[in-house]
DSSP file (Angstrom, degrees, kcal/mol; ACC not computed):
  #  RESIDUE AA STRUCTURE BP1 BP2  ACC     N-H-->O    O-->H-N    N-H-->O    O-->H-N    TCO  KAPPA ALPHA  PHI   PSI    X-CA   Y-CA   Z-CA
    1    1 A M     >        0   0    0      0, 0.0     4,-1.7     0, 0.0     3,-0.3   0.000 360.0 360.0 360.0 -40.2  -54.0   62.7   30.5
    2    2 A D  H  >  +     0   0    0      1,-0.2     4,-1.9     2,-0.2     5,-0.2   0.838 360.0  54.2 -60.8 -33.3  -51.7   62.3   33.6
    3    3 A S  H  > S+     0   0    0      2,-0.2     4,-2.1     1,-0.2    -1,-0.2   0.848 106.1  52.2 -69.1 -31.8  -54.3   63.8   35.9
    4    4 A D  H  > S+     0   0    0     -3,-0.3     4,-2.0     1,-0.2    -2,-0.2   0.887 109.6  50.2 -72.2 -34.7  -56.9   61.2   34.7
    5    5 A V  H  < S+     0   0    0     -4,-1.7    -2,-0.2     1,-0.2    -1,-0.2   0.910 114.6  42.6 -70.1 -39.2  -54.5   58.4   35.5
    6    6 A K  H  < S+     0   0    0     -4,-1.9    -2,-0.2     1,-0.2    -1,-0.2   0.858 115.2  50.7 -75.8 -36.0  -53.7   59.7   39.0
    7    7 A A  H  < S+     0   0    0     -4,-2.1    -2,-0.2     1,-0.3    -1,-0.2   0.863 124.6  25.5 -70.8 -36.1  -57.4   60.4   39.6
    8    8 A F    >X  +     0   0    0     -4,-2.0     3,-0.9    -5,-0.1     4,-0.7  -0.638  66.2 162.4-127.8  74.1  -58.6   57.0   38.6
    9    9 A P  H 3> S+     0   0    0      0, 0.0     4,-1.0     0, 0.0     3,-0.3   0.823  77.4  56.5 -63.3 -29.5  -55.8   54.3   39.1
   10   10 A T  H 3> S+     0   0    0      1,-0.2     4,-2.0     2,-0.2     5,-0.1   0.710  92.0  70.6 -80.1 -18.2  -58.1   51.5   38.9
   11   11 A T  H <> S+     0   0    0     -3,-0.9     4,-1.8     2,-0.2    -1,-0.2   0.904  97.9  49.7 -60.5 -44.1  -59.5   52.5   35.5
   12   12 A I  H  X S+     0   0    0     -4,-0.7     4,-0.8    -3,-0.3    -1,-0.2   0.914 111.2  49.2 -59.2 -43.7  -56.2   51.5   33.8
   13   13 A R  H  < S+     0   0    0     -4,-1.0     3,-0.3     1,-0.2    -1,-0.2   0.850 110.5  49.6 -67.7 -34.0  -56.2   48.1   35.5
   14   14 A Q  H  < S+     0   0    0     -4,-2.0    -1,-0.2     1,-0.2    -2,-0.2   0.826 112.1  48.5 -74.6 -30.0  -59.7   47.4   34.6
   15   15 A Q  H  < S+     0   0    0     -4,-1.8    -1,-0.2    -5,-0.1    -2,-0.2   0.561  83.6 113.9 -79.3 -11.0  -59.1   48.3   30.9
   16   16 A S     <  -     0   0    0     -4,-0.8    -3,-0.0    -3,-0.3    -4,-0.0  -0.354  58.0-152.1 -68.4 139.0  -56.0   46.3   30.6
   17   17 A A  S    S+     0   0    0      3,-0.0    -1,-0.2    -2,-0.0    -4,-0.0   0.819  75.7  83.9 -78.3 -29.6  -56.4   43.3   28.2
   18   18 A S  S    S-     0   0    0      1,-0.1     4,-0.1     2,-0.1    -2,-0.0  -0.515  72.7-146.1 -77.5 140.9  -53.7   41.3   30.0
   19   19 A P  S    S+     0   0    0      0, 0.0    -1,-0.1     0, 0.0    -3,-0.0   0.721  88.3  70.4 -73.4 -21.3  -54.8   39.3   33.1
   20   20 A I  S    S-     0   0    0     24,-0.0    -2,-0.1    -3,-0.0    -3,-0.0  -0.867  84.9-135.4-103.6 116.2  -51.4   40.1   34.7
   21   21 A P        -     0   0    0      0, 0.0     2,-0.1     0, 0.0    -8,-0.0  -0.352  24.5-115.9 -64.3 145.9  -50.9   43.8   35.7
   22   22 A S     >  -     0   0    0      1,-0.1     4,-1.2    -4,-0.1     3,-0.2  -0.364  22.1-112.8 -76.7 164.5  -47.5   45.2   34.7
   23   23 A K  H  > S+     0   0    0      1,-0.2     4,-2.4     2,-0.2     5,-0.2   0.800 115.2  60.5 -66.4 -32.3  -45.0   46.3   37.4
   24   24 A V  H  > S+     0   0    0      1,-0.2     4,-1.3     2,-0.2    -1,-0.2   0.883 104.4  48.9 -68.3 -34.2  -45.5   50.0   36.4
   25   25 A E  H  4 S+     0   0    0     -3,-0.2     4,-0.3     1,-0.2    -1,-0.2   0.863 112.3  47.7 -70.2 -34.3  -49.2   49.9   37.2
   26   26 A D  H >< S+     0   0    0     -4,-1.2     3,-0.9     1,-0.2    -2,-0.2   0.874 108.9  54.8 -73.0 -34.8  -48.6   48.3   40.7
   27   27 A E  H 3< S+     0   0    0     -4,-2.4    -1,-0.2     1,-0.3    -2,-0.2   0.864 108.1  47.6 -67.1 -34.2  -45.8   50.7   41.6
   28   28 A G  T 3< S+     0   0    0     -4,-1.3    -1,-0.3    -5,-0.2    -2,-0.2   0.454  89.7  94.0 -90.0  -1.4  -47.9   53.8   41.0
   29   29 A N    X   -     0   0    0     -3,-0.9     3,-1.3    -4,-0.3    -1,-0.1  -0.812  48.1-176.8 -92.2 104.0  -51.0   52.6   42.9
   30   30 A P  T 3  S+     0   0    0      0, 0.0    -1,-0.2     0, 0.0    -4,-0.0   0.699  78.7  66.5 -74.9 -19.1  -50.9   53.8   46.5
   31   31 A S  T 3  S+     0   0    0      2,-0.1    -2,-0.0     0, 0.0     0, 0.0   0.575  75.6 102.1 -81.4  -5.3  -54.1   51.9   47.5
   32   32 A T  S <  S-     0   0    0     -3,-1.3     2,-0.0    -6,-0.2    -3,-0.0  -0.682  78.1-125.1 -76.3 122.2  -52.4   48.5   47.0
   33   33 A P        -     0   0    0      0, 0.0     8,-0.2     0, 0.0    -2,-0.1  -0.375  25.6-111.3 -63.1 144.1  -51.5   47.2   50.4
   34   34 A S    >   -     0   0    0      1,-0.1     3,-1.0     6,-0.1     7,-0.1  -0.346  16.6-124.0 -71.5 155.7  -47.9   46.3   51.0
   35   35 A L  T 3  S+     0   0    0      1,-0.2    -1,-0.1     5,-0.1     5,-0.1   0.662 104.3  72.6 -76.9 -13.9  -46.9   42.6   51.4
   36   36 A S  T 3  S+     0   0    0      3,-0.1    -1,-0.2     4,-0.1     4,-0.1   0.639  77.2 100.3 -74.4 -12.8  -45.3   43.4   54.8
   37   37 A T  S <  S-     0   0    0     -3,-1.0     3,-0.2     2,-0.1     0, 0.0  -0.196  90.9-104.9 -71.1 168.9  -48.7   43.8   56.4
   38   38 A E  S    S+     0   0    0      1,-0.2     2,-1.0     2,-0.0    -1,-0.1   0.884 114.5  53.1 -65.3 -39.0  -50.2   41.1   58.5
   39   39 A A  S    S-     0   0    0      0, 0.0    -1,-0.2     0, 0.0    -2,-0.1  -0.738  83.4-164.5 -97.0  87.1  -52.7   40.1   55.8
   40   40 A A        -     0   0    0     -2,-1.0    -5,-0.1    -3,-0.2     2,-0.1  -0.367  24.4-104.3 -72.8 148.9  -50.5   39.5   52.8
   41   41 A Q        -     0   0    0     -8,-0.2    -1,-0.1     1,-0.1     3,-0.0  -0.365  33.4-112.9 -70.8 153.7  -52.2   39.4   49.3
   42   42 A R        -     0   0    0      1,-0.1    18,-0.1    -2,-0.1    -1,-0.1  -0.656  37.9-107.5 -81.6 139.2  -52.5   36.0   47.7
   43   43 A P        -     0   0    0      0, 0.0     2,-0.2     0, 0.0    -1,-0.1  -0.337  37.1-110.5 -67.5 149.1  -50.3   35.6   44.6
   44   44 A K        -     0   0    0      1,-0.1     2,-0.4    -3,-0.0    15,-0.1  -0.530  23.8-116.4 -83.1 153.0  -52.2   35.6   41.3
   45   45 A V        -     0   0    0     -2,-0.2     2,-0.3    14,-0.1     8,-0.1  -0.752  29.8-153.5 -90.6 129.5  -52.6   32.6   39.1
   46   46 A R        -     0   0    0      6,-0.4    10,-0.2    -2,-0.4    11,-0.2  -0.840  14.0-163.2-110.4 144.5  -50.8   33.0   35.7
   47   47 A F        +     0   0    0     -2,-0.3     6,-0.1     1,-0.1    -1,-0.1  -0.001  53.5 115.6-113.8  28.8  -51.9   31.2   32.6
   48   48 A D  S    S-     0   0    0      1,-0.2    -1,-0.1     2,-0.1     3,-0.1   0.907  89.4 -13.7 -64.0 -45.5  -48.8   31.6   30.4
   49   49 A S  S  > S-     0   0    0     -3,-0.2     4,-2.3     1,-0.1     5,-0.2  -0.936  71.8-101.0-150.1 166.2  -47.9   28.0   30.2
   50   50 A P  H  > S+     0   0    0      0, 0.0     4,-2.5     0, 0.0     5,-0.2   0.902 121.8  49.9 -58.5 -41.5  -48.9   24.7   32.0
   51   51 A S  H  > S+     0   0    0      1,-0.2     4,-1.9     2,-0.2     5,-0.1   0.859 113.1  45.0 -70.4 -36.2  -45.7   24.8   34.1
   52   52 A V  H  > S+     0   0    0      2,-0.2     4,-2.4     1,-0.2    -6,-0.4   0.845 111.9  54.4 -71.7 -35.7  -46.3   28.4   35.2
   53   53 A F  H  X S+     0   0    0     -4,-2.3     4,-3.4     2,-0.2     5,-0.2   0.963 110.5  44.8 -57.3 -54.3  -49.9   27.7   35.9
   54   54 A V  H  X S+     0   0    0     -4,-2.5     4,-2.3     1,-0.2    -2,-0.2   0.893 114.1  48.9 -62.9 -39.7  -49.1   24.8   38.2
   55   55 A K  H  X S+     0   0    0     -4,-1.9     4,-1.9     2,-0.2    -1,-0.2   0.925 116.0  42.4 -66.2 -42.7  -46.4   26.7   40.0
   56   56 A T  H  X S+     0   0    0     -4,-2.4     4,-2.6     2,-0.2    -2,-0.2   0.892 113.1  54.0 -70.1 -40.7  -48.6   29.8   40.5
   57   57 A F  H  X S+     0   0    0     -4,-3.4     4,-2.7    -5,-0.2    -2,-0.2   0.925 110.0  46.1 -56.5 -48.1  -51.6   27.7   41.4
   58   58 A L  H  X S+     0   0    0     -4,-2.3     4,-2.6     2,-0.2    -1,-0.2   0.875 111.2  52.5 -62.4 -40.1  -49.6   25.9   44.1
   59   59 A A  H  X S+     0   0    0     -4,-1.9     4,-1.4     2,-0.2    -2,-0.2   0.921 112.3  46.1 -61.0 -44.8  -48.2   29.1   45.4
   60   60 A R  H  X S+     0   0    0     -4,-2.6     4,-0.6     2,-0.2    -2,-0.2   0.919 112.4  49.4 -62.1 -47.1  -51.8   30.5   45.7
   61   61 A F  H >X S+     0   0    0     -4,-2.7     3,-0.8     1,-0.2     4,-0.6   0.892 110.4  50.9 -63.0 -38.0  -53.1   27.3   47.3
   62   62 A A  H >< S+     0   0    0     -4,-2.6     3,-0.6     1,-0.2    -1,-0.2   0.807 100.6  63.0 -68.9 -27.1  -50.3   27.3   49.9
   63   63 A S  H 3< S+     0   0    0     -4,-1.4    -1,-0.2     1,-0.2    -2,-0.2   0.668  94.7  63.6 -71.4 -15.8  -51.0   31.0   50.8
   64   64 A I  H << S+     0   0    0     -3,-0.8     2,-2.5    -4,-0.6    -1,-0.2   0.842  82.0  82.9 -76.1 -32.4  -54.5   29.9   52.0
   65   65 A W    <<  +     0   0    0     -3,-0.6    -1,-0.2    -4,-0.6     2,-0.1  -0.418  60.4 149.2 -86.8  71.6  -53.0   27.8   54.8
   66   66 A T     >  -     0   0    0     -2,-2.5     4,-2.3    -3,-0.1     5,-0.2  -0.425  62.4-104.2 -88.0 172.3  -52.4   30.4   57.5
   67   67 A R  H  > S+     0   0    0      2,-0.2     4,-2.4     1,-0.2     5,-0.2   0.902 121.3  52.3 -61.2 -42.8  -52.6   29.7   61.2
   68   68 A R  H  > S+     0   0    0      1,-0.2     4,-2.4     2,-0.2     5,-0.2   0.929 111.0  46.8 -62.3 -48.0  -56.0   31.5   61.4
   69   69 A F  H  > S+     0   0    0      2,-0.2     4,-2.5     1,-0.2    -1,-0.2   0.923 111.5  50.9 -60.7 -43.5  -57.5   29.4   58.6
   70   70 A T  H  X S+     0   0    0     -4,-2.3     4,-2.5     1,-0.2    -2,-0.2   0.938 112.3  46.0 -60.2 -47.7  -56.1   26.1   59.9
   71   71 A L  H  X S+     0   0    0     -4,-2.4     4,-2.1     1,-0.2    -1,-0.2   0.886 112.1  51.5 -64.6 -37.9  -57.6   26.8   63.4
   72   72 A S  H  X S+     0   0    0     -4,-2.4     4,-1.9     2,-0.2    -1,-0.2   0.901 110.2  49.8 -61.6 -42.2  -60.9   27.9   61.9
   73   73 A L  H  X S+     0   0    0     -4,-2.5     4,-1.6     1,-0.2    -2,-0.2   0.904 112.9  46.5 -67.1 -41.3  -61.1   24.7   59.9
   74   74 A L  H  X S+     0   0    0     -4,-2.5     4,-1.5     1,-0.2    -1,-0.2   0.844 110.8  51.5 -67.0 -32.0  -60.3   22.5   62.9
   75   75 A A  H  X S+     0   0    0     -4,-2.1     4,-1.9     2,-0.2    -2,-0.2   0.842 110.0  50.8 -74.6 -33.4  -62.8   24.4   65.1
   76   76 A G  H  X S+     0   0    0     -4,-1.9     4,-1.7     2,-0.2    -1,-0.2   0.841 109.2  49.5 -71.8 -32.0  -65.5   23.8   62.4
   77   77 A Q  H  X S+     0   0    0     -4,-1.6     4,-1.8     2,-0.2    -2,-0.2   0.826 109.8  53.3 -73.7 -29.9  -64.7   20.1   62.2
   78   78 A L  H  X S+     0   0    0     -4,-1.5     4,-2.2     2,-0.2    -2,-0.2   0.901 109.8  46.9 -66.5 -44.2  -64.9   20.0   66.1
   79   79 A V  H  X S+     0   0    0     -4,-1.9     4,-2.2     1,-0.2    -2,-0.2   0.890 111.4  52.4 -69.5 -38.8  -68.4   21.6   66.0
   80   80 A S  H  X S+     0   0    0     -4,-1.7     4,-1.9     2,-0.2    -1,-0.2   0.849 108.6  49.8 -64.3 -36.2  -69.4   19.1   63.2
   81   81 A L  H  X S+     0   0    0     -4,-1.8     4,-2.6     2,-0.2    -2,-0.2   0.872 109.3  51.4 -68.8 -40.1  -68.3   16.2   65.3
   82   82 A C  H  X S+     0   0    0     -4,-2.2     4,-2.4     2,-0.2    -2,-0.2   0.906 110.2  49.3 -63.9 -40.7  -70.2   17.4   68.3
   83   83 A I  H  X S+     0   0    0     -4,-2.2     4,-2.2     2,-0.2    -2,-0.2   0.925 112.0  47.9 -62.8 -43.2  -73.4   17.8   66.3
   84   84 A T  H  X S+     0   0    0     -4,-1.9     4,-2.2     2,-0.2     5,-0.2   0.906 111.6  50.0 -63.6 -44.2  -73.0   14.4   64.8
   85   85 A C  H  X S+     0   0    0     -4,-2.6     4,-2.3     1,-0.2     5,-0.2   0.866 111.2  49.7 -64.6 -37.1  -72.4   12.8   68.2
   86   86 A T  H  X S+     0   0    0     -4,-2.4     4,-1.9     1,-0.2    -1,-0.2   0.883 111.2  48.5 -71.4 -35.4  -75.5   14.6   69.6
   87   87 A N  H  X S+     0   0    0     -4,-2.2     4,-1.9     2,-0.2    -2,-0.2   0.884 113.6  45.8 -66.1 -39.3  -77.7   13.4   66.8
   88   88 A V  H  X S+     0   0    0     -4,-2.2     4,-2.2     2,-0.2     5,-0.2   0.891 115.0  47.9 -68.3 -42.4  -76.5    9.7   67.1
   89   89 A T  H  X S+     0   0    0     -4,-2.3     4,-2.2    -5,-0.2    -2,-0.2   0.907 112.3  49.0 -70.5 -38.1  -76.9    9.7   70.9
   90   90 A T  H  X S+     0   0    0     -4,-1.9     4,-2.2    -5,-0.2     5,-0.2   0.919 110.9  50.5 -67.6 -42.2  -80.3   11.3   70.7
   91   91 A T  H  X S+     0   0    0     -4,-1.9     4,-1.7     2,-0.2    -2,-0.2   0.892 112.0  46.2 -60.8 -42.7  -81.4    8.8   68.2
   92   92 A E  H  X S+     0   0    0     -4,-2.2     4,-1.2     2,-0.2    -2,-0.2   0.856 111.8  51.7 -67.5 -36.5  -80.2    5.8   70.2
   93   93 A L  H  <>S+     0   0    0     -4,-2.2     5,-2.9     1,-0.2    -2,-0.2   0.861 109.4  49.3 -71.3 -34.4  -81.8    7.2   73.4
   94   94 A V  H ><5S+     0   0    0     -4,-2.2     3,-1.2     3,-0.2    -1,-0.2   0.864 107.4  56.1 -72.0 -34.2  -85.2    7.6   71.7
   95   95 A K  H 3<5S+     0   0    0     -4,-1.7    -1,-0.2     1,-0.2    -2,-0.2   0.842 109.0  46.9 -61.9 -32.0  -85.0    4.1   70.3
   96   96 A R  T 3<5S-     0   0    0     -4,-1.2    -1,-0.2    -5,-0.1    -2,-0.2   0.306 123.2-103.3 -96.4   7.2  -84.6    2.8   73.8
   97   97 A G  T < 5S+     0   0    0     -3,-1.2     2,-0.3     1,-0.3    -3,-0.2   0.620  74.0 136.6  90.3  12.3  -87.4    4.9   75.2
   98   98 A W      < -     0   0    0     -5,-2.9     2,-0.3    -6,-0.2    -1,-0.3  -0.713  31.9-170.1 -93.0 143.9  -85.4    7.6   77.0
   99   99 A A        +     0   0    0     -2,-0.3    -9,-0.0    -5,-0.0    -5,-0.0  -0.818  25.5 145.7-131.6  95.0  -86.5   11.3   76.8
  100  100 A L     >  +     0   0    0     -2,-0.3     4,-2.3     1,-0.1     5,-0.2  -0.672   9.7 166.5-126.6  75.5  -83.8   13.6   78.2
  101  101 A P  H  > S+     0   0    0      0, 0.0     4,-1.2     0, 0.0    -1,-0.1   0.851  77.4  48.5 -66.5 -35.0  -84.0   16.8   76.0
  102  102 A T  H  > S+     0   0    0      1,-0.2     4,-0.8     2,-0.2     3,-0.2   0.925 115.8  42.8 -66.3 -48.4  -81.9   18.9   78.4
  103  103 A T  H  > S+     0   0    0      1,-0.2     4,-0.6     2,-0.2     3,-0.3   0.826 111.3  55.8 -66.7 -33.5  -79.2   16.4   78.8
  104  104 A Q  H  < S+     0   0    0     -4,-2.3     4,-0.3     1,-0.2    -1,-0.2   0.806 113.8  38.8 -72.8 -30.3  -79.2   15.5   75.1
  105  105 A T  H  < S+     0   0    0     -4,-1.2    -1,-0.2    -3,-0.2    -2,-0.2   0.489  94.8  83.5-101.7  -4.9  -78.5   19.0   74.0
  106  106 A S  H  < S+     0   0    0     -4,-0.8    -2,-0.1    -3,-0.3    -1,-0.1   0.875  87.8  54.6 -67.3 -36.2  -76.1   20.1   76.8
  107  107 A F     <        0   0    0     -4,-0.6    -1,-0.2     1,-0.3    -2,-0.1   0.873 360.0 360.0 -62.0 -38.4  -73.0   18.6   75.1
  108  108 A L              0   0    0     -4,-0.3    -1,-0.3   -26,-0.1    -2,-0.2   0.478 360.0 360.0 -71.5 360.0  -73.7   20.6   71.9
């Protein structure tokens, strides 16, 4: 039985009826990355009670806001703003009879 557990550590976790793995299962799993690595795991949301749910949900939500995610979000908003400005400018120029396709797309 012990050889089956060592050979297939994820099988026990998949068969567990509880959504929260026990500490014993986590300690014996060498494939679980440590939290000291650069990309730390996000905490699990627990459904034990409403207060525990809110606390774990907020902890998980806070774990999303890394420097990389924030910069990616801001870069996406900048690209979106550039696309919007290009479309508005192109529409206004076409309404006034201008046709400058190269100039209109250079900003984008």
